[in-house]
N, C-alpha and C positions, 0 to 999 in steps of 0.2 A: 479402480482408486474413486476414495470418498472423498470430497471435497463438500468442507462447511464454510462458504460465502456472505463472510459480514459487510453488508455493504447494501449497494444502490439494485435495484430491483429489476432495471432497465440498463444491463451496460450492452458492447459487444464480446465484453469477457465473459460474462454472464452466460452469454449464446456460444460462446467456442466452449469453454468447460462442459457445458449439459452435454454437447456434441462427442464430447470424450470419459464422461464421468459420472459418476452417481454424485447431482448436488444436490445440498438443501441448503438454501440461503433464508436469509433474514436481513431486517433490518431493525427488530425488535431486540432489546437487551437481553440476555438468553444464558440459561445456568445451564451453571458447569455440568451439575445433574443431564439435563438436557444433549449437553456436548458428549459428554463421556458415554453415554445413549447411543447417539449419532455411529459415536466411533471414528470420527476422517481420519483418515492417512494426514492432510492440511487441514490448517483452517487459512483465508482471506481474507483480510482485512480492507475493505476500498470504500472509500466514504461513509464507512460507521462512526455513528457519533455517540459511544460508548467507550468508555473503558475499559480495555481488557483488562482481569484484576488479578493479581501475581497468583490466586491457584489454577486460574487457567493456563499461566505461561509453564507454572513449573508442571503440571500434566502434563502439557502438548508440547514438552521444551524443545524447542528446533524445528517445530513445524509451523510456528504461527506466522505468517508476512503480512507486511504490511505495503499496498499501492499508498506512496505518496507525490504530488504534482509540486514540489521543489525539487530542490540541488542541496541537497541534505551536504553538510549540517547548517544553511541556511532557512531562515524560514517553516522551521516545526510549527507546530501547532496547524492555528487555524488560518483560512484565507491566503496561503502560502503565495498566490500568485498574483494578488494583490499590493504583498509584503515585499514580493520581489522587482515588483514595479517603482516602491515610495521609498527604498531602503538600495535600490538600484544595487541588487545582491545576483548571481546566480540565478538564469532561468532555469528549468529544468526539471525530470521527472527521479526518481528513487525507490527502488522496488529492498525492502530493508525489510530484516529481522525485529519482530514485538519482543520488548523486553519490559521490563517497568516502568521505563520514561515513558514521555510523549517524544515520539520520533525521535529516540535516543539508540534505538536497536541498530547492529550491524550495516552496513551495507551488502548488500550482493550484487544490484543491476544499476546503472546510474548514467545517462542520457543528458547533454545539455540541451536545450535547444529553446533557439534561435525565434526570438519575438519582435513582431516589424512596427515602427510608428503607428500604422494604420489598426494593430491589434487593440479590440479593446476591452476592457475587463472578462465578457461576456466570451468572446473572443480564445483571449487567453487560455481563460479556464479550460472552454470543449480543446485547444488545440493542447494541452496538455494533456487531460483528459484520455486523448487522440495516443498519445503517444506514450503514457505511462502502461496502457494496454497490450501493445505496439511490442515496446519491449517487453512486458509480462510473457506475448503471445512468444515471439520470436527467441525464450530462452526457456520454452514449455519443458521441452524436454530435461533438460538440466534442473529444475523445479519439480520436476515433478519426481524425479528423483533421489531430490534433494544434495543434486552434484554440483556444487559450486564455491566458491571464497567467500570469504566471510573477512569486510573489513571492519576495522574498527571506526567511528566516527571523531574526525579532525574536533579540538575542545573547543574551537572558537562557533562563529554561526550564532543563527539568532533565531528567536520564538517571540510569538506572538499569539494570545487568546483572543 
C-alpha cells in the first residue's frame, strides 16, 4: 500500500505507517502532478499547513483523510485545543474525510478526550495528538481498506483561524 503523508515529519503515526506501507512524507506544498506520479492509495493530512485544493480532492476522491485534534463540528480550523478551553466546547479528536471546506468533511472516527484542570495548553495539545494517533492506529485495518461509515457533520459547531 502506498500512503502520501502530508504533515508532521516526526510522530508515532508516521513510524507506524512506515513499518507497514510505502510512505512518502512532506510538510511542503505538493503539486497534483507529484501526487499522481506517486500514485498513493491513501492520503493522510495530519498537521499539514497547506490547503488541499479541489483538483486534488476530485482526483483522489474518497481517499484523503485528515486527523484533527478537536471533536468536530466544534473548533474547526486552527488551535482547536485552545478554543475548546476558551469556548468550553467538547474536547476530543476526529478523523474525517477531506472536502473543499476547512475541517468540514464527513466524520469517520471520533473520541472524546478528558482534559484535567492540571493540563496546560502544551499538555492538552500533546494529549490530543496522542489520542488521534491512537484512534487511527486502532482503526488501521478499516482505514486501509476504506471500510468505514461516514457521518455528515452536524450543522452547528465553531470555526477559528
